[in-house]
C-alpha positions in Angstrom: 11.1 -17.8 -18.7 11.0 -18.5 -15.1 8.5 -17.3 -12.3 7.1 -17.8 -9.4 3.7 -19.4 -9.4 1.3 -19.6 -6.9 -0.1 -23.7 -7.4 -2.7 -25.3 -4.5 -1.7 -22.5 -1.9 2.1 -23.4 -2.8 4.8 -21.0 -4.0 7.0 -23.0 -6.8 9.4 -21.9 -9.7 8.3 -23.2 -12.4 9.2 -22.5 -16.6 5.9 -20.4 -17.8 5.5 -19.5 -21.6 7.5 -16.5 -23.0 5.1 -13.3 -23.9 4.5 -11.7 -27.0 3.1 -8.2 -26.7 0.0 -7.3 -28.8 -1.5 -4.4 -29.3 -0.7 -1.3 -27.6 1.7 -3.5 -25.0 5.3 -3.1 -23.9 7.4 -6.0 -23.2 9.6 -5.3 -20.0 12.0 -7.2 -17.7 10.9 -7.2 -14.3 13.9 -5.8 -12.4 12.6 -5.6 -9.1 9.0 -6.0 -7.4 8.1 -6.1 -4.1 6.0 -8.6 -1.5 3.0 -6.6 -0.2 0.7 -7.6 2.8 -2.2 -8.7 -0.1 0.9 -11.1 -1.8 0.9 -13.0 1.9 -2.8 -12.7 2.3 -3.5 -14.0 -0.9 -1.4 -17.3 -0.9 -3.3 -19.1 1.8 -6.8 -17.2 0.9 -6.9 -15.8 -2.2 -10.5 -17.7 -3.0 -11.7 -16.0 0.0 -10.6 -12.5 -1.5 -11.8 -12.9 -4.9 -15.1 -13.8 -3.4 -15.0 -10.3 -1.3 -14.1 -8.7 -4.3 -16.7 -10.1 -6.5 -19.3 -9.6 -3.7 -17.7 -5.4 -3.5 -18.8 -5.1 -7.2 -15.1 -5.0 -7.9 -13.7 -6.1 -12.1 -14.6 -9.8 -12.7 -12.1 -10.4 -15.9 -12.8 -14.3 -15.4 -9.8 -14.7 -12.9 -9.3 -18.4 -11.6 -8.3 -18.4 -8.1 -7.5 -22.0 -7.7 -5.5 -21.8 -10.8 -1.6 -20.9 -11.2 -0.8 -17.2 -10.7 2.3 -15.1 -10.8 1.9 -12.7 -8.0 3.8 -9.2 -7.8 2.0 -5.5 -8.4 4.9 -3.9 -6.7 7.4 -3.3 -9.5 9.9 -1.2 -11.8 11.0 -2.9 -15.0 13.4 -2.5 -18.4 11.7 -2.1 -21.5 12.4 -4.7 -24.4 10.5 -4.6 -27.0 7.3 -3.0 -28.7 3.6 -4.3 -29.9 1.8 -3.3 -33.2 0.0 0.1 -32.8 2.6 1.6 -30.3 4.7 5.1 -30.5 7.4 3.2 -28.7 8.6 7.0 -27.2 10.5 5.1 -24.4 13.6 3.6 -25.9 15.1 0.1 -25.5 16.7 0.2 -21.9 14.5 3.2 -20.3 12.9 1.9 -16.9 9.7 2.5 -15.7 7.0 1.7 -13.2 3.6 1.4 -14.3 -0.2 1.0 -12.6 -0.1 -3.0 -12.0 -3.0 -3.1 -15.2 -2.6 -4.2 -18.5 -5.2 -4.3 -21.4 -5.4 -7.5 -22.6 -7.6 -8.3 -25.4 -10.5 -5.9 -24.5 -10.8 -6.5 -21.2 -8.2 -5.5 -17.9 -5.8 -7.9 -16.3 -4.9 -6.6 -13.2 -1.3 -7.7 -13.1 -0.4 -10.2 -10.1 -3.8 -11.0 -10.1 -4.5 -12.6 -13.7 -4.5 -16.3 -14.7 -3.0 -14.8 -18.4 -0.7 -12.4 -17.6 2.1 -12.7 -15.0 3.2 -10.1 -12.0 6.0 -9.2 -11.3 7.2 -12.2 -9.7 8.3 -13.4 -13.4 11.9 -12.3 -15.6 9.2 -10.7 -18.1 5.9 -9.1 -18.1 3.5 -7.3 -20.5 2.2 -3.3 -19.4 0.2 -1.2 -21.4 2.5 1.7 -23.8 0.0 4.5 -22.6 0.0 4.0 -18.8 4.3 3.9 -18.3 5.7 6.5 -16.4 9.6 6.5 -17.1 11.8 6.9 -13.6 13.1 10.0 -13.4 16.1 11.9 -11.9 18.2 8.7 -11.8 16.1 7.0 -9.0 17.4 3.4 -8.4 15.5 0.9 -9.0 14.6 0.0 -5.8 12.8 3.3 -4.5 11.2 3.3 -7.5 9.4 0.1 -7.2 8.0 1.2 -4.0 6.2 3.6 -6.4 2.8 1.6 -6.1 2.8 0.9 -2.4 3.7 4.4 -1.6 1.0 5.6 -4.0 -1.4 3.8 -1.3 -0.7 5.8 1.4 -1.4 9.4 -1.0 -4.7 8.1 -1.6 -5.8 7.2 2.2 -4.3 10.9 3.2 -6.2 12.3 0.3 -9.5 10.7 1.8 -9.2 12.5 5.2 -10.2 15.8 5.8 -7.2 17.3 7.1 -7.4 21.0 8.8 -4.3 23.2 8.9 -3.9 22.2 13.0 -5.3 18.7 12.3 -3.6 16.3 14.5 -3.1 12.5 13.3 -2.5 9.2 14.3 -1.3 6.3 12.0 -2.3 3.0 14.1 0.4 -0.2 12.5 3.6 1.0 10.9 3.7 -1.8 8.3 4.1 -1.0 4.9 0.8 0.9 4.4 1.1 2.7 7.5 4.6 3.9 6.8 2.8 5.2 3.3 -0.3 6.9 5.4 3.3 8.7 7.1 5.3 9.8 4.7 2.1 10.9 2.6 1.1 12.9 5.8 4.9 14.2 6.3 5.1 15.3 2.3 2.0 17.5 2.6 3.2 19.5 5.4 0.6 17.6 8.0 1.6 17.4 11.7 2.2 16.8 14.5 1.6 12.4 13.2 1.8 10.1 15.8 2.9 6.6 15.0 1.7 3.7 17.3 2.9 -0.2 16.2 4.3 -2.9 18.8 7.2 -3.3 16.4 10.5 -1.4 17.4 11.9 -2.1 13.6 8.4 -0.3 12.4 8.5 2.3 14.5 12.2 3.3 13.9 11.0 3.4 10.1 8.3 5.6 11.2 10.6 7.9 12.8 13.0 8.1 9.7 9.5 9.3 7.5 8.8 11.8 10.2 6.5 10.6 12.3 6.6 13.1 15.4 5.5 10.9 17.7 6.4 7.5 19.2 4.2 4.6 21.1 4.3 1.4 21.9 1.2 0.3 22.6 2.4 -2.4 24.9 3.6 0.4 27.5 1.6 3.5 26.9 -2.1 4.2 24.9 -1.5 6.2 22.3 -5.3 8.4 22.8 -3.6 9.3 26.1 -1.7 11.6 23.6 -4.9 14.0 22.3 -5.0 16.6 25.3 -1.5 17.3 25.5 -1.7 17.8 21.8 -4.5 20.3 22.1 -7.4 18.2 21.3 -10.6 17.3 23.9 -11.5 14.1 23.5 -14.8 14.7 25.4 -17.9 16.5 23.4 -18.6 18.3 26.4 -14.3 19.9 26.9 -14.8 20.4 22.6 -17.6 22.5 23.1 -16.4 24.4 26.3 -12.9 25.3 24.2 -15.2 26.4 21.7 -17.1 28.6 23.8 -14.1 30.3 24.6 -13.2 31.2 21.7 -10.6 28.1 21.6 -9.9 25.9 18.6 -8.3 22.8 17.9 -7.7 20.3 14.9 -9.9 17.7 13.8 -8.1 14.6 14.9 -8.0 12.3 11.7 -6.6 8.5 12.8 -5.2 6.1 10.6 -6.4 2.0 10.6 -3.6 0.3 9.3 -3.9 -3.0 10.5 -6.4 -4.7 9.3 -7.3 -6.9 11.7 -10.5 -7.6 13.5 -11.3 -5.4 16.9 -8.9 -2.7 15.6 -11.7 -0.8 14.4 -14.4 -1.5 17.2 -11.1 -0.3 19.5 -10.3 2.7 17.9 -14.5 4.1 17.7 -14.4 3.6 21.1 -11.2 5.1 22.4 -11.1 8.4 19.3 -12.0 12.0 20.4 -15.6 12.9 19.7 -16.0 14.2 16.2 -12.7 12.4 14.5 -12.4 10.9 11.2 -11.1 7.2 11.2 -9.6 6.8 7.7 -9.5 2.8 7.3 -6.8 1.8 5.2 -6.4 -1.2 6.7 -7.9 -4.3 4.9 -9.6 -6.8 7.5 -10.8 -9.7 5.1 -12.5 -11.6 8.2 -16.4 -10.6 9.3 -15.5 -7.5 11.9 -18.0 -6.3 14.5 -18.5 -3.0 15.6 -21.0 -0.8 17.9 -22.4 1.8 15.6 -24.7 3.7 18.9 -21.2 4.5 20.1 -20.0 5.9 16.2 -23.2 7.5 16.3 -23.1 9.2 20.0 -19.7 10.5 19.1 -20.0 11.3 15.7 -17.1 9.7 14.6 -16.8 9.5 10.9 -15.5 6.5 8.5 -13.5 6.6 5.7 -12.7 3.5 3.9 -10.3 3.9 1.5 -8.3 1.7 -1.3 -6.0 1.9 -4.2 -5.1 4.9 -5.8 -5.9 7.1 -8.8 -3.4 7.1 -11.5 -2.5 10.8 -10.7 -1.8 10.2 -7.4 0.4 7.1 -8.9 2.4 9.8 -10.6 2.2 12.1 -7.8 4.5 9.2 -5.6 6.8 8.6 -8.7 7.6 12.7 -8.3 7.7 12.5 -4.4 10.2 9.8 -4.5 12.4 11.0 -7.4 12.0 14.7 -6.2 13.1 13.2 -2.4 10.0 14.5 -0.7 9.6 10.9 0.7 13.1 9.2 1.6 12.4 5.7 1.2 16.1 5.1 0.5 17.1 2.8 3.7 13.3 0.5 3.5 14.1 -2.4 1.7 15.6 -4.2 4.7 16.4 -7.3 2.0 16.5 -8.6 -1.8 15.8 -11.8 -3.1 15.9 -14.0 -6.4 12.6 -15.9 -8.0 14.2 -19.5 -5.9 14.0 -17.2 -2.6 10.1 -16.1 -2.5 8.6 -19.0 -0.8 11.2 -18.0 2.2 10.5 -14.7 1.8 7.0 -14.8 2.7 7.6 -16.9 5.4 10.0 -13.9 6.9 7.9 -11.7 6.3 5.9 -12.7 8.8 7.9 -11.8 11.7 7.9 -7.6 12.0 11.1 -8.0 13.1 12.7 -9.4 10.6 11.8 -6.9 7.8 10.2 -4.1 5.9 10.4 -4.7 3.5 11.9 -7.1 1.1 12.0 -6.8 -3.3 11.9 -9.9 -5.5 14.7 -9.2 -8.2 14.0 -12.0 -11.0 17.6 -11.3 -12.3 19.4 -12.2 -9.3 
């Protein structure tokens, strides 16, 4: 079957072996798979990513970052066939999504980061039956494929200590920031400030419910705190409390993942703010803890999602709680994946590109 293979830090279309479902596995046809920011980074820096993951105590299944890899972990697929020991609850033709991990020979393969099993940039994949979720309510395939990235936003918001009056600032409106905005609004939080240099990304943030849009080239988003009832200085906060006033806990979501951003947020954040770090910075960064200590800023680092959050995100999409109907700005077949990686380097060109192997 055909797949897009990362080989020697390049993407090439090639034939790879056909798949045979083992115990508990399901053979599926990939209908659509999103290109993630982690895919873009992994193309050139996979070795460094895996080194950091192993240093963090992450899953080590013998993955060799220098060997052939088929990316793709944001997918919607169609059931084709079952392996032994399966209940066959879903009929062939059913559309499904899944947490991108497959039980394989007693271990776990992270799809998109495996040498043994292909991810969604292949015509077919092997999934674990117990982890399948059928796409409900006639949710279109291209929207169902966004379950995985939007679950990341739901998890980030779940880790935030929001209160009823909290004001949220989302810094960076790429896919992670957009997912955070959607999750905040789905949970009824607001106002939500969205800050990004890209007009296209700010427009996408507005469609997902952001209340205030800020272009950092024109305005410092932190100038909005006081106007929204959140004093920035500790003395002003204490004075307000002494007078019987109240204000919501300020929560900042860092969704950029570039060196220097976290330090800038620590310096600009209101006293007592929580900074939820959802952007994945792959480089060594530097912060000055004394500033965060003096302001009692809380840093919370988040990653991924739980199976329950993944399922809840699918329900949000299917029930229209989160509307992603216009976020997909491009679709390509396998032959167009390499060019799509280049196009995604320009934030004005696209918001999200889906790979459709059957295209």
